[in-house]
C-alpha positions in Angstrom: 0.0 -0.1 -0.2 2.4 2.5 1.0 3.8 5.3 -1.4 3.4 5.0 -5.3 6.7 4.2 -7.5 7.6 6.5 -10.2 6.1 3.5 -12.6 2.7 4.2 -10.9 2.8 8.0 -11.7 3.7 7.2 -15.3 0.8 4.9 -15.8 -1.6 7.5 -14.3 0.0 10.2 -16.4 -0.5 8.3 -19.5 -4.0 7.3 -19.0 -4.8 11.0 -18.4 -3.1 12.2 -21.6 -5.0 9.4 -23.5 -8.3 10.6 -21.7 -7.8 14.4 -22.2 -5.4 14.9 -24.9 -2.2 17.1 -25.1 -4.1 19.8 -26.5 -6.6 20.1 -23.8 -4.1 19.7 -20.9 -2.1 22.7 -22.4 -5.0 24.8 -22.4 -5.8 23.7 -18.9 -2.3 24.7 -17.7 -2.4 28.1 -19.5 -5.9 28.8 -17.9 -5.0 27.8 -14.4 -1.7 30.0 -14.8 -3.7 33.0 -16.1 -6.1 32.5 -13.0 -3.4 32.2 -10.2 -1.6 35.7 -11.9 -4.9 37.5 -11.9 -5.4 36.1 -8.0 -2.1 37.4 -7.5 -2.5 40.7 -9.1 -5.7 41.2 -7.4 -4.1 40.5 -4.0 -1.6 43.4 -4.7 -4.2 46.0 -5.8 -6.1 45.0 -2.5 -3.5 45.3 -0.5 -2.1 48.7 -1.8 -5.9 50.1 -1.6 -6.3 48.8 2.0 -3.2 50.7 3.1 -4.8 54.4 2.1 -7.9 56.1 3.8 -10.7 53.7 4.2 -13.7 54.8 1.9 -17.0 53.3 2.6 -19.3 51.8 0.0 -21.4 54.0 -2.0 -24.8 54.2 -0.1 -23.7 53.6 3.3 -23.9 56.3 6.1 -20.6 56.9 8.3 -20.6 57.9 11.7 -19.6 61.5 10.6 -22.4 61.8 8.2 -24.9 60.2 10.6 -23.8 63.0 13.4 -24.9 65.7 10.9 -28.3 64.3 10.6 -30.8 63.0 13.8 -33.1 61.0 11.4 -32.8 59.4 8.0 -35.4 59.8 5.2 -35.9 56.2 3.6 -38.4 55.5 0.8 -40.4 52.3 1.0 -41.0 50.8 -2.6 -43.1 47.7 -3.0 -41.8 44.8 -5.4 -44.6 44.4 -8.0 
């Protein structure tokens, strides 16, 4: 049972190549690489944006805005 030898991994690789084909495996590899690169770029952009001033999302009232008003007027709409 233990770990698999190199021959087991070669047989598995051969079966995978026979099932998917080399072109599809190449496309999957490039798609995965692009996704990882996009994720890393997103993490870099997110960390630099977070280091600056914190801007609340549009439509939310912050505590400084809430101090100016004692009530908030809201219009209720019914779904039709």
